[in-house]
N, CA, C and O atoms as a printed pandas DataFrame, in Angstrom:
     atom_number atom_name residue_name chain_id  residue_number  x_coord  y_coord  z_coord
0              1         N          UNK        A               1    0.732   -1.309    0.024
1              2        CA          UNK        A               1   -0.050    0.151   -0.044
2              3         C          UNK        A               1    0.853    1.151   -0.020
3              4         O          UNK        A               1    1.830    1.082    0.726
4              5         N          UNK        A               2    0.628    2.241   -0.860
5              6        CA          UNK        A               2    1.643    3.395   -0.961
6              7         C          UNK        A               2    1.282    4.421    0.379
7              8         O          UNK        A               2    0.194    4.463    0.952
8              9         N          UNK        A               3    2.250    5.066    0.644
9             10        CA          UNK        A               3    2.182    6.046    1.469
10            11         C          UNK        A               3    1.258    7.206    1.066
11            12         O          UNK        A               3    1.596    8.061    0.246
12            13         N          UNK        A               4    0.071    7.181    1.693
13            14        CA          UNK        A               4   -0.576    8.480    1.045
14            15         C          UNK        A               4   -0.644    9.686    2.019
15            16         O          UNK        A               4   -1.318   10.654    1.667
16            17         N          UNK        A               5   -0.107    9.706    3.018
17            18        CA          UNK        A               5    0.120   10.897    4.147
18            19         C          UNK        A               5    1.490   11.620    3.309
19            20         O          UNK        A               5    1.545   12.847    3.226
20            21         N          UNK        A               6    2.286   10.980    2.864
21            22        CA          UNK        A               6    3.414   11.696    2.172
22            23         C          UNK        A               6    3.040   12.244    0.924
23            24         O          UNK        A               6    3.573   13.291    0.556
24            25         N          UNK        A               7    2.088   11.605    0.135
25            26        CA          UNK        A               7    1.480   11.866   -1.138
26            27         C          UNK        A               7    0.571   13.316   -0.894
27            28         O          UNK        A               7    0.555   14.209   -1.741
28            29         N          UNK        A               8   -0.008   13.375    0.111
29            30        CA          UNK        A               8   -1.026   14.522    0.218
30            31         C          UNK        A               8   -0.255   15.569    0.846
31            32         O          UNK        A               8   -0.638   16.722    0.647
32            33         N          UNK        A               9    0.716   15.387    1.534
33            34        CA          UNK        A               9    1.793   16.427    2.237
34            35         C          UNK        A               9    2.457   17.135    0.995
35            36         O          UNK        A               9    2.759   18.328    0.992
36            37         N          UNK        A              10    2.637   16.328    0.010
37            38        CA          UNK        A              10    3.577   16.902   -1.154
38            39         C          UNK        A              10    2.368   17.844   -2.078
39            40         O          UNK        A              10    2.544   18.989   -2.496
40            41         N          UNK        A              11    1.237   17.078   -2.233
41            42        CA          UNK        A              11    0.214   17.911   -3.028
42            43         C          UNK        A              11   -0.148   18.895   -2.448
43            44         O          UNK        A              11   -0.240   19.886   -3.172
44            45         N          UNK        A              12   -0.492   19.082   -1.019
45            46        CA          UNK        A              12   -0.640   20.259   -0.424
46            47         C          UNK        A              12    0.360   21.444   -0.369
47            48         O          UNK        A              12    0.028   22.629   -0.388
48            49         N          UNK        A              13    1.843   20.890   -0.288
49            50        CA          UNK        A              13    2.847   21.845   -0.431
50            51         C          UNK        A              13    2.658   22.609   -1.623
51            52         O          UNK        A              13    2.600   23.835   -1.708
52            53         N          UNK        A              14    2.548   21.582   -2.728
53            54        CA          UNK        A              14    2.677   22.375   -4.176
54            55         C          UNK        A              14    1.367   23.239   -4.273
55            56         O          UNK        A              14    1.494   24.392   -4.685
56            57         N          UNK        A              15    0.488   22.915   -4.030
57            58        CA          UNK        A              15   -1.180   23.892   -3.861
58            59         C          UNK        A              15   -0.786   25.032   -2.913
59            60         O          UNK        A              15   -1.175   26.151   -3.247
60            61         N          UNK        A              16   -0.172   24.937   -1.938
61            62        CA          UNK        A              16   -0.086   26.053   -1.307
62            63         C          UNK        A              16    0.835   27.069   -1.826
63            64         O          UNK        A              16    0.635   28.270   -1.642
64            65         N          UNK        A              17    2.060   26.508   -2.612
65            66        CA          UNK        A              17    2.912   27.282   -3.166
66            67         C          UNK        A              17    2.477   27.986   -4.280
67            68         O          UNK        A              17    3.131   28.993   -4.548
68            69         N          UNK        A              18    1.360   27.656   -5.132
69            70        CA          UNK        A              18    0.786   28.094   -6.273
70            71         C          UNK        A              18   -0.278   29.329   -5.756
71            72         O          UNK        A              18   -0.507   30.295   -6.484
72            73         N          UNK        A              19   -0.755   29.208   -4.717
73            74        CA          UNK        A              19   -1.549   30.058   -4.385
74            75         C          UNK        A              19   -0.729   31.308   -2.974
75            76         O          UNK        A              19   -0.871   31.338   -1.752
76            77         N          UNK        A              20   -0.117   31.943   -3.685
77            78        CA          UNK        A              20    0.427   33.068   -3.039
78            79         C          UNK        A              20   -0.307   34.369   -2.426
79            80         O          UNK        A              20    0.254   35.129   -1.637
80            81         N          UNK        A              21   -1.436   34.506   -2.818
81            82        CA          UNK        A              21   -2.328   35.392   -2.443
82            83         C          UNK        A              21   -2.420   36.702   -2.954
83            84         O          UNK        A              21   -1.698   36.615   -3.947
84            85         N          UNK        A              22   -2.834   37.843   -2.921
85            86        CA          UNK        A              22   -3.157   39.040   -3.647
86            87         C          UNK        A              22   -2.287   40.179   -3.156
87            88         O          UNK        A              22   -2.640   41.331   -2.906
88            89         N          UNK        A              23   -0.918   39.564   -3.054
89            90        CA          UNK        A              23    0.183   40.499   -2.355
90            91         C          UNK        A              23    0.567   41.790   -3.547
91            92         O          UNK        A              23    0.552   42.998   -3.308
92            93         N          UNK        A              24    0.881   41.171   -4.777
93            94        CA          UNK        A              24    1.267   42.117   -5.620
94            95         C          UNK        A              24    0.191   43.017   -6.128
95            96         O          UNK        A              24    0.434   44.201   -6.363
96            97         N          UNK        A              25   -0.914   42.528   -6.294
97            98        CA          UNK        A              25   -2.011   43.199   -6.596
98            99         C          UNK        A              25   -2.320   44.260   -5.639
99           100         O          UNK        A              25   -2.321   45.423   -6.044
100          101         N          UNK        A              26   -2.577   44.001   -4.444
101          102        CA          UNK        A              26   -2.732   45.163   -3.181
102          103         C          UNK        A              26   -1.470   45.974   -3.207
103          104         O          UNK        A              26   -1.749   47.082   -2.748
104          105         N          UNK        A              27   -0.155   45.905   -3.557
105          106        CA          UNK        A              27    0.883   46.754   -3.549
106          107         C          UNK        A              27    0.625   47.624   -4.802
107          108         O          UNK        A              27    0.762   48.823   -4.559
108          109         N          UNK        A              28    0.291   47.336   -6.066
109          110        CA          UNK        A              28   -0.122   48.164   -6.974
110          111         C          UNK        A              28   -1.345   49.034   -6.637
111          112         O          UNK        A              28   -1.401   50.143   -7.170
112          113         N          UNK        A              29   -2.222   48.690   -5.899
113          114        CA          UNK        A              29   -3.522   49.298   -5.964
114          115         C          UNK        A              29   -3.135   50.393   -4.783
115          116         O          UNK        A              29   -3.404   51.590   -4.882
116          117         N          UNK        A              30   -2.439   49.775   -3.612
117          118        CA          UNK        A              30   -1.844   51.101   -2.732
118          119         C          UNK        A              30   -0.937   51.945   -3.162
119          120         O          UNK        A              30   -0.784   53.036   -2.613
120          121         N          UNK        A              31   -0.303   51.600   -4.074
121          122        CA          UNK        A              31    0.832   52.725   -4.869
122          123         C          UNK        A              31    0.001   53.930   -5.501
123          124         O          UNK        A              31    0.106   55.135   -5.273
124          125         N          UNK        A              32   -0.826   53.273   -6.331
125          126        CA          UNK        A              32   -1.900   54.081   -7.196
126          127         C          UNK        A              32   -2.545   54.974   -6.130
127          128         O          UNK        A              32   -2.402   56.196   -6.122
128          129         N          UNK        A              33   -3.118   54.429   -5.414
129          130        CA          UNK        A              33   -3.987   55.186   -4.683
130          131         C          UNK        A              33   -3.435   56.323   -3.665
131          132         O          UNK        A              33   -4.080   57.319   -3.339
132          133         N          UNK        A              34   -2.213   56.021   -3.249
133          134        CA          UNK        A              34   -1.136   57.043   -2.702
134          135         C          UNK        A              34   -0.774   58.089   -3.572
135          136         O          UNK        A              34   -0.589   59.208   -3.094
136          137         N          UNK        A              35   -0.622   57.854   -4.989
137          138        CA          UNK        A              35   -0.080   58.762   -5.711
138          139         C          UNK        A              35   -1.412   59.589   -6.231
139          140         O          UNK        A              35   -1.367   60.803   -6.434
140          141         N          UNK        A              36   -2.722   58.717   -6.444
141          142        CA          UNK        A              36   -3.725   59.520   -6.728
142          143         C          UNK        A              36   -4.250   60.351   -5.794
143          144         O          UNK        A              36   -4.821   61.376   -6.169
144          145         N          UNK        A              37   -4.118   59.981   -4.172
145          146        CA          UNK        A              37   -4.388   60.999   -3.354
146          147         C          UNK        A              37   -3.566   62.352   -3.291
147          148         O          UNK        A              37   -3.936   63.517   -3.144
148          149         N          UNK        A              38   -2.217   61.733   -3.468
149          150        CA          UNK        A              38   -1.277   63.064   -3.603
150          151         C          UNK        A              38   -1.437   64.101   -4.524
151          152         O          UNK        A              38   -1.082   65.245   -4.238
152          153         N          UNK        A              39   -1.948   63.810   -5.631
153          154        CA          UNK        A              39   -2.466   64.501   -6.896
154          155         C          UNK        A              39   -3.718   64.898   -6.491
155          156         O          UNK        A              39   -3.871   66.009   -6.999
156          157         N          UNK        A              40   -4.701   64.609   -5.857
157          158        CA          UNK        A              40   -5.939   65.112   -5.876
158          159         C          UNK        A              40   -5.817   66.321   -4.582
159          160         O          UNK        A              40   -6.440   67.376   -4.698
160          161         N          UNK        A              41   -5.056   66.078   -3.504
161          162        CA          UNK        A              41   -4.401   66.967   -2.339
162          163         C          UNK        A              41   -3.760   68.304   -3.360
163          164         O          UNK        A              41   -4.253   69.432   -3.352
164          165         N          UNK        A              42   -2.857   67.991   -4.005
165          166        CA          UNK        A              42   -2.305   68.993   -4.776
166          167         C          UNK        A              42   -3.355   70.010   -5.495
167          168         O          UNK        A              42   -3.469   71.220   -5.303
168          169         N          UNK        A              43   -4.167   69.079   -6.472
169          170        CA          UNK        A              43   -5.037   69.944   -6.988
170          171         C          UNK        A              43   -6.159   70.853   -6.172
171          172         O          UNK        A              43   -6.634   71.909   -6.590
172          173         N          UNK        A              44   -6.439   70.283   -5.064
173          174        CA          UNK        A              44   -7.339   71.001   -4.265
174          175         C          UNK        A              44   -6.919   72.079   -3.486
175          176         O          UNK        A              44   -7.659   73.015   -3.184
176          177         N          UNK        A              45   -5.414   71.943   -3.055
177          178        CA          UNK        A              45   -4.647   72.828   -2.278
178          179         C          UNK        A              45   -4.180   73.852   -3.112
179          180         O          UNK        A              45   -3.778   74.894   -2.596
180          181         N          UNK        A              46   -4.176   73.701   -4.353
181          182        CA          UNK        A              46   -2.921   74.610   -5.215
182          183         C          UNK        A              46   -3.875   75.904   -5.067
183          184         O          UNK        A              46   -3.162   76.907   -5.034
184          185         N          UNK        A              47   -5.105   76.189   -4.978
185          186        CA          UNK        A              47   -5.848   77.423   -4.972
186          187         C          UNK        A              47   -5.529   78.033   -3.735
187          188         O          UNK        A              47   -5.850   79.220   -3.689
188          189         N          UNK        A              48   -4.990   77.573   -2.712
189          190        CA          UNK        A              48   -5.022   78.084   -1.481
190          191         C          UNK        A              48   -3.603   78.436   -0.864
191          192         O          UNK        A              48   -3.294   78.404    0.327
192          193         N          UNK        A              49   -2.892   78.745   -1.843
193          194        CA          UNK        A              49   -1.482   79.362   -1.838
194          195         C          UNK        A              49   -1.433   80.622   -1.060
195          196         O          UNK        A              49   -2.125   81.583   -1.400
196          197         N          UNK        A              50   -0.639   80.663   -0.021
197          198        CA          UNK        A              50   -0.727   81.975    0.680
198          199         C          UNK        A              50   -0.310   83.177    0.183
199          200         O          UNK        A              50    0.578   83.234   -0.666
200          201         N          UNK        A              51   -1.047   84.479    0.775
201          202        CA          UNK        A              51   -0.743   85.778   -0.063
202          203         C          UNK        A              51   -2.050   85.951   -0.999
203          204         O          UNK        A              51   -2.927   85.125   -1.252
204          205         N          UNK        A              52   -1.876   87.508   -1.504
205          206        CA          UNK        A              52   -2.696   88.048   -2.378
206          207         C          UNK        A              52   -2.121   88.041   -3.713
207          208         O          UNK        A              52   -0.914   88.096   -3.945
208          209         N          UNK        A              53   -3.224   87.958   -4.741
209          210        CA          UNK        A              53   -2.757   87.776   -6.021
210          211         C          UNK        A              53   -2.254   88.920   -6.732
211          212         O          UNK        A              53   -2.788   90.029   -6.754
212          213         N          UNK        A              54   -1.062   88.538   -7.385
213          214        CA          UNK        A              54   -0.430   89.773   -7.784
214          215         C          UNK        A              54   -0.787   90.523   -8.870
215          216         O          UNK        A              54   -0.028   91.372   -9.337
216          217         N          UNK        A              55   -2.293   90.199   -9.489
217          218        CA          UNK        A              55   -2.765   91.162  -10.545
218          219         C          UNK        A              55   -3.792   91.799   -9.992
219          220         O          UNK        A              55   -4.401   92.563  -10.740
220          221         N          UNK        A              56   -4.272   91.669   -8.542
221          222        CA          UNK        A              56   -5.537   92.554   -8.073
222          223         C          UNK        A              56   -4.992   92.951   -6.787
223          224         O          UNK        A              56   -4.464   92.138   -6.028
224          225         N          UNK        A              57   -5.122   94.305   -6.506
225          226        CA          UNK        A              57   -4.945   94.986   -5.326
226          227         C          UNK        A              57   -5.628   94.557   -4.029
227          228         O          UNK        A              57   -6.803   94.268   -4.251
228          229         N          UNK        A              58   -5.332   94.440   -2.942
229          230        CA          UNK        A              58   -5.802   94.016   -1.670
230          231         C          UNK        A              58   -7.185   94.458   -1.565
231          232         O          UNK        A              58   -8.045   93.699   -1.117
232          233         N          UNK        A              59   -7.529   95.995   -2.068
233          234        CA          UNK        A              59   -8.604   96.607   -1.655
234          235         C          UNK        A              59   -9.540   96.721   -2.615
235          236         O          UNK        A              59  -10.572   97.368   -2.434
236          237         N          UNK        A              60   -9.229   96.028   -3.850
237          238        CA          UNK        A              60  -10.197   95.916   -5.060
238          239         C          UNK        A              60  -11.244   95.006   -4.558
239          240         O          UNK        A              60  -10.980   94.041   -3.840
240          241         N          UNK        A              61  -12.596   95.362   -4.993
241          242        CA          UNK        A              61  -13.614   94.368   -4.895
242          243         C          UNK        A              61  -13.663   93.016   -5.570
243          244         O          UNK        A              61  -12.888   92.775   -6.496
244          245         N          UNK        A              62  -14.394   92.272   -5.217
245          246        CA          UNK        A              62  -14.155   90.906   -5.798
246          247         C          UNK        A              62  -14.812   90.772   -7.057
247          248         O          UNK        A              62  -15.695   91.595   -7.298
248          249         N          UNK        A              63  -14.545   89.860   -7.943
249          250        CA          UNK        A              63  -14.938   89.844   -9.243
250          251         C          UNK        A              63  -16.431   89.395   -9.299
251          252         O          UNK        A              63  -16.919   88.323   -8.939
252          253         N          UNK        A              64  -17.096   90.611   -9.901
253          254        CA          UNK        A              64  -18.596   90.536  -10.145
254          255         C          UNK        A              64  -19.234   91.441   -9.469
255          256         O          UNK        A              64  -20.396   91.803   -9.649
256          257         N          UNK        A              65  -18.418   91.850   -8.615
257          258        CA          UNK        A              65  -19.040   92.963   -7.425
258          259         C          UNK        A              65  -19.293   94.625   -8.255
259          260         O          UNK        A              65  -18.470   95.199   -8.968
260          261         N          UNK        A              66  -20.475   95.035   -7.934
261          262        CA          UNK        A              66  -20.768   96.272   -8.401
262          263         C          UNK        A              66  -21.046   97.595   -7.396
263          264         O          UNK        A              66  -21.693   97.577   -6.348
264          265         N          UNK        A              67  -20.467   98.584   -7.929
265          266        CA          UNK        A              67  -20.698   99.816   -7.040
266          267         C          UNK        A              67  -22.097  100.679   -7.521
267          268         O          UNK        A              67  -22.426  101.803   -7.142
268          269         N          UNK        A              68  -22.785   99.812   -8.450
269          270        CA          UNK        A              68  -24.057  100.463   -8.748
270          271         C          UNK        A              68  -25.111  100.232   -7.341
271          272         O          UNK        A              68  -25.184   99.092   -6.883
272          273         N          UNK        A              69  -25.862  101.289   -6.729
273          274        CA          UNK        A              69  -26.896  100.764   -5.625
274          275         C          UNK        A              69  -27.839  100.275   -6.168
275          276         O          UNK        A              69  -28.472   99.664   -5.308
276          277         N          UNK        A              70  -28.511  100.154   -7.540
277          278        CA          UNK        A              70  -29.570   99.220   -8.119
278          279         C          UNK        A              70  -29.113   97.852   -8.161
279          280         O          UNK        A              70  -29.937   96.946   -8.040
280          281         N          UNK        A              71  -27.926   97.614   -8.314
281          282        CA          UNK        A              71  -27.470   96.487   -8.680
282          283         C          UNK        A              71  -27.617   94.968   -7.354
283          284         O          UNK        A              71  -27.296   95.178   -6.184
284          285         N          UNK        A              72  -27.955   94.034   -7.656
285          286        CA          UNK        A              72  -28.268   92.942   -6.531
286          287         C          UNK        A              72  -27.006   92.793   -5.918
287          288         O          UNK        A              72  -27.027   92.372   -4.762
288          289         N          UNK        A              73  -25.673   93.096   -6.542
289          290        CA          UNK        A              73  -24.606   92.877   -5.921
290          291         C          UNK        A              73  -23.976   93.836   -4.924
291          292         O          UNK        A              73  -22.895   93.639   -4.370
292          293         N          UNK        A              74  -24.857   95.023   -4.730
293          294        CA          UNK        A              74  -24.074   96.309   -3.990
294          295         C          UNK        A              74  -24.367   96.231   -2.635
295          296         O          UNK        A              74  -23.910   97.068   -1.856
């Protein structure tokens, strides 16, 4: 009678070696997520740079504001 325990252990070891899991896929997903998060943060925060705009004086009215008393923006 053949030794089935050794054959079963060998087959189990081969099957376990073939199934390494999602390690590489998770690394790629995490890397892309981190790069995407950094780009999203840069895109959202780039408009909040410190200081006033160079092309508009600090006491100038906001864009679209009007000095006309009959205007809804007055």
